[in-house]
Rosetta silent file (secondary structure, phi, psi, omega in degrees, C-alpha in Angstrom):
SEQUENCE: MPTIVLYALIYFTLALVFYTIGVWAERLKKQLKAWHLIFFWLGLIADTLGTVYVKKQVGEVIIFNFHTITGILGLLLMLVHTVWATYIVIKNNPKQLTSFHRFSLFVWLLWLIPYFTGFFSGMSR
SCORE:     score description
SCORE:     0.000 S_00000001
   1 L     0.000  127.853  178.014  -19.907  -12.596    0.955 S_00000001
   2 L   -60.262  144.469 -178.399  -17.388  -15.448    1.125 S_00000001
   3 H   -56.317  -39.554 -178.294  -15.210  -15.389    4.243 S_00000001
   4 H   -63.642  -35.451  177.175  -12.037  -15.251    2.162 S_00000001
   5 H   -70.975  -38.016  177.471  -13.269  -12.082    0.434 S_00000001
   6 H   -61.994  -44.062  177.102  -14.155  -10.562    3.797 S_00000001
   7 H   -61.270  -42.371  178.485  -10.603  -11.216    5.049 S_00000001
   8 H   -61.107  -45.000  179.308   -9.171   -9.622    1.903 S_00000001
   9 H   -60.989  -42.794  178.481  -11.385   -6.576    2.393 S_00000001
  10 H   -62.459  -46.937 -179.126  -10.318   -6.255    6.031 S_00000001
  11 H   -65.558  -40.860  178.036   -6.624   -6.499    5.144 S_00000001
  12 H   -64.176  -37.546  178.890   -6.900   -4.024    2.259 S_00000001
  13 H   -70.039  -38.978  173.817   -8.712   -1.575    4.524 S_00000001
  14 H   -61.474  -40.162  177.689   -6.061   -2.008    7.228 S_00000001
  15 H   -60.736  -43.033  177.910   -3.445   -1.344    4.553 S_00000001
  16 H   -60.102  -46.037 -178.827   -5.265    1.851    3.631 S_00000001
  17 H   -64.211  -51.939 -177.621   -5.380    2.995    7.259 S_00000001
  18 H   -62.239  -47.603 -176.310   -1.741    2.142    8.057 S_00000001
  19 H   -67.096  -38.186  178.359   -0.303    3.478    4.827 S_00000001
  20 H   -63.891  -43.923  177.294   -2.365    6.660    4.993 S_00000001
  21 H   -59.353  -48.682 -178.768   -1.184    7.358    8.548 S_00000001
  22 H   -61.445  -48.502 -176.351    2.446    6.801    7.548 S_00000001
  23 H   -66.011  -47.055 -175.700    2.323    8.858    4.357 S_00000001
  24 H   -75.933  -30.959  174.475    0.380   11.807    5.752 S_00000001
  25 H   -65.102  -42.018  177.717    2.278   11.918    9.045 S_00000001
  26 H   -63.975  -43.316 -178.025    5.506   12.042    7.048 S_00000001
  27 H   -64.397  -42.153 -179.984    4.110   14.711    4.733 S_00000001
  28 H   -68.284  -36.584  177.053    2.925   16.904    7.613 S_00000001
  29 H   -74.472  -24.156 -176.269    6.265   16.556    9.428 S_00000001
  30 L    60.110   25.946  175.469    8.079   17.158    6.114 S_00000001
  31 L  -157.525  132.174  178.499   10.711   14.722    7.296 S_00000001
  32 L   -71.938  125.103  179.040   10.869   10.944    7.196 S_00000001
  33 L  -115.973  159.152 -179.054   11.098    9.535   10.724 S_00000001
  34 H   -60.197  -35.391 -178.049   11.765    5.995   11.880 S_00000001
  35 H   -69.346  -22.002  175.138    8.260    5.651   13.305 S_00000001
  36 H   -63.724  -33.201 -179.515    6.772    6.300    9.844 S_00000001
  37 H   -59.373  -35.601  179.621    8.435    3.063    8.751 S_00000001
  38 H   -57.806  -45.286 -178.950    6.253    1.101   11.159 S_00000001
  39 H   -72.025  -35.519  175.486    3.137    2.282    9.336 S_00000001
  40 H   -61.660  -48.273 -178.999    4.702    1.739    5.897 S_00000001
  41 H   -65.242  -42.238  177.548    5.636   -1.838    6.834 S_00000001
  42 H   -62.117  -41.014  177.265    2.239   -2.540    8.436 S_00000001
  43 H   -63.252  -43.473  179.232    0.520   -1.197    5.311 S_00000001
  44 H   -64.109  -43.881  179.567    2.698   -3.320    3.053 S_00000001
  45 H   -63.656  -45.375 -179.713    2.103   -6.462    5.131 S_00000001
  46 H   -63.675  -41.566  179.147   -1.660   -5.882    5.242 S_00000001
  47 H   -65.210  -39.188  178.051   -1.809   -5.236    1.491 S_00000001
  48 H   -64.333  -43.845  178.328    0.206   -8.380    0.813 S_00000001
  49 H   -63.588  -41.056  176.166   -2.110  -10.462    3.013 S_00000001
  50 H   -60.454  -41.492  178.935   -5.148   -9.004    1.251 S_00000001
  51 H   -64.379  -39.703  178.090   -3.587   -9.896   -2.095 S_00000001
  52 H   -61.656  -43.099  178.889   -2.921  -13.459   -0.898 S_00000001
  53 H   -66.024  -39.552  176.504   -6.579  -13.866    0.054 S_00000001
  54 H   -62.371  -43.177  179.411   -7.734  -12.489   -3.299 S_00000001
  55 H   -60.818  -40.111  177.001   -5.378  -14.908   -5.080 S_00000001
  56 H   -62.960  -39.104 -179.373   -6.889  -17.794   -3.076 S_00000001
  57 H   -69.153  -42.328 -175.220  -10.375  -16.675   -4.104 S_00000001
  58 H   -75.768  -37.735 -177.859   -9.510  -16.224   -7.790 S_00000001
  59 L    94.437 -155.953 -173.879   -7.418  -19.367   -8.132 S_00000001
  60 L   -73.313  -30.117 -174.912   -4.693  -20.050  -10.654 S_00000001
  61 L   -86.576  120.440  176.700   -6.037  -17.919  -13.486 S_00000001
  62 L  -102.980  125.133  178.052   -5.218  -14.227  -13.186 S_00000001
  63 L   -93.506  116.363 -178.844   -7.290  -11.908  -15.351 S_00000001
  64 L   -86.228  103.590  174.838   -5.191   -8.921  -16.339 S_00000001
  65 L  -127.989 -174.439 -177.261   -7.452   -5.899  -16.356 S_00000001
  66 H   -56.780  -45.331 -178.635   -7.029   -2.320  -15.175 S_00000001
  67 H   -63.016  -45.960 -178.815   -7.654   -3.248  -11.534 S_00000001
  68 H   -64.290  -45.232 -178.027   -5.230   -6.175  -11.554 S_00000001
  69 H   -65.336  -45.884  179.168   -2.450   -4.259  -13.294 S_00000001
  70 H   -68.715  -31.133  176.807   -2.748   -1.207  -11.037 S_00000001
  71 H   -65.582  -45.625  177.834   -2.996   -3.509   -8.007 S_00000001
  72 H   -64.621  -44.872  178.723    0.232   -5.316   -8.875 S_00000001
  73 H   -61.759  -42.581  179.045    1.928   -2.022   -9.683 S_00000001
  74 H   -62.285  -44.078  179.258    0.664   -0.491   -6.421 S_00000001
  75 H   -65.083  -42.809  178.450    1.909   -3.413   -4.331 S_00000001
  76 H   -64.846  -40.714  177.078    5.314   -3.371   -6.030 S_00000001
  77 H   -65.685  -36.759  175.355    5.612    0.396   -5.558 S_00000001
  78 H   -60.873  -42.066  179.041    4.677   -0.002   -1.890 S_00000001
  79 H   -62.944  -50.154  179.158    7.464   -2.544   -1.548 S_00000001
  80 H   -59.991  -45.412 -179.268   10.015   -0.299   -3.267 S_00000001
  81 H   -59.162  -47.790 -175.746    8.801    2.713   -1.265 S_00000001
  82 H   -68.724  -42.665  178.395    8.998    0.936    2.091 S_00000001
  83 H   -65.742  -42.992 -179.935   12.411   -0.635    1.465 S_00000001
  84 H   -64.167  -43.088  178.288   13.779    2.663    0.144 S_00000001
  85 H   -60.723  -40.709  178.245   12.375    4.573    3.140 S_00000001
  86 H   -62.299  -43.911  178.421   14.030    2.067    5.461 S_00000001
  87 H   -60.591  -44.110 -178.541   17.350    2.539    3.656 S_00000001
  88 H   -64.059  -42.164  179.133   17.066    6.342    3.895 S_00000001
  89 H   -65.059  -40.446  178.768   16.330    6.235    7.630 S_00000001
  90 H   -64.354  -42.835 -179.560   19.288    3.910    8.207 S_00000001
  91 H   -74.008  -23.597  176.638   21.611    6.158    6.160 S_00000001
  92 L    56.033   44.223  177.824   20.203    9.278    7.889 S_00000001
  93 L   -83.981  114.299 -175.076   20.783   11.555    4.885 S_00000001
  94 H   -56.683  -40.587 -178.971   19.157   14.921    5.773 S_00000001
  95 H   -64.621  -44.794  179.738   18.358   15.859    2.166 S_00000001
  96 H   -69.019  -35.854  179.566   16.658   12.528    1.444 S_00000001
  97 H   -63.210  -30.670 -177.447   14.844   12.551    4.795 S_00000001
  98 H   -96.292   -7.941  179.900   13.222   15.890    3.937 S_00000001
  99 H  -112.261   -7.748 -174.908   12.383   15.208    0.272 S_00000001
 100 H   -64.697  -27.820 -176.079   11.113   11.630    0.474 S_00000001
 101 H   -59.377  -23.758  178.098    7.512   12.688    1.231 S_00000001
 102 H   -66.671  -43.163  178.020    7.008   13.618   -2.442 S_00000001
 103 H   -67.160  -38.354  179.698    7.590   10.025   -3.512 S_00000001
 104 H   -58.885  -45.698 -178.905    5.405    8.774   -0.657 S_00000001
 105 H   -63.510  -41.466  178.008    2.450   10.832   -1.822 S_00000001
 106 H   -59.609  -47.757 -179.371    2.852    9.595   -5.401 S_00000001
 107 H   -63.678  -43.640  179.987    2.899    5.936   -4.303 S_00000001
 108 H   -61.067  -46.159  179.541   -0.068    6.447   -1.985 S_00000001
 109 H   -62.386  -41.827  178.168   -2.137    8.129   -4.710 S_00000001
 110 H   -65.499  -39.129 -179.588   -1.346    5.370   -7.181 S_00000001
 111 H   -64.650  -30.109  179.731   -2.192    2.721   -4.576 S_00000001
 112 H   -63.894  -27.706 -178.315   -5.637    4.294   -4.073 S_00000001
 113 H   -59.199  -56.761  179.450   -6.602    3.455   -7.670 S_00000001
 114 H   -67.902  -28.829  177.926   -6.785   -0.339   -7.209 S_00000001
 115 H   -61.020  -50.588 -176.151   -8.206    0.069   -3.700 S_00000001
 116 H   -76.958  -31.799  175.520  -11.185    2.064   -4.944 S_00000001
 117 H   -66.599  -37.059  175.870  -11.669    0.165   -8.222 S_00000001
 118 H   -67.544  -41.621  179.562  -11.788   -3.047   -6.181 S_00000001
 119 H   -61.360  -49.855 -177.224  -14.130   -1.476   -3.660 S_00000001
 120 H   -72.505  -32.841  176.564  -16.559   -0.169   -6.280 S_00000001
 121 H   -69.790  -33.845  175.972  -16.456   -3.319   -8.405 S_00000001
 122 H   -67.196  -37.485  178.742  -17.218   -5.345   -5.276 S_00000001
 123 H   -67.971  -31.118 -177.306  -20.150   -3.074   -4.474 S_00000001
 124 H   -75.552  -14.158  178.717  -21.562   -3.491   -7.966 S_00000001
 125 L   -83.115    0.000    0.000  -21.789   -7.270   -7.519 S_00000001
């Protein structure tokens, strides 16, 4: 396995761990807390770094398939989710703090699609 692919795999797996901790901790608490943001941001950063390594491996030509499209969508939703969560914590709106976990779960579930399609396609090679 090329080193660059190994780094991408490590970063994507770190993103899974960080984002999962943030999303499920928020869901179990049923209220968005400032410390959840740390895990959202760490997950977003790790996913972005993994994507950068994949882009280096693939080169200039991007092949748009199911995995690529869901991966881009997942990364963009993670960005929107994390920025929005940060805004909600700063504004400290009680209603938004207690209902945000529904959106978090949706983004997390969608993000799992490219994670596992990439994982299984890598295993098949």
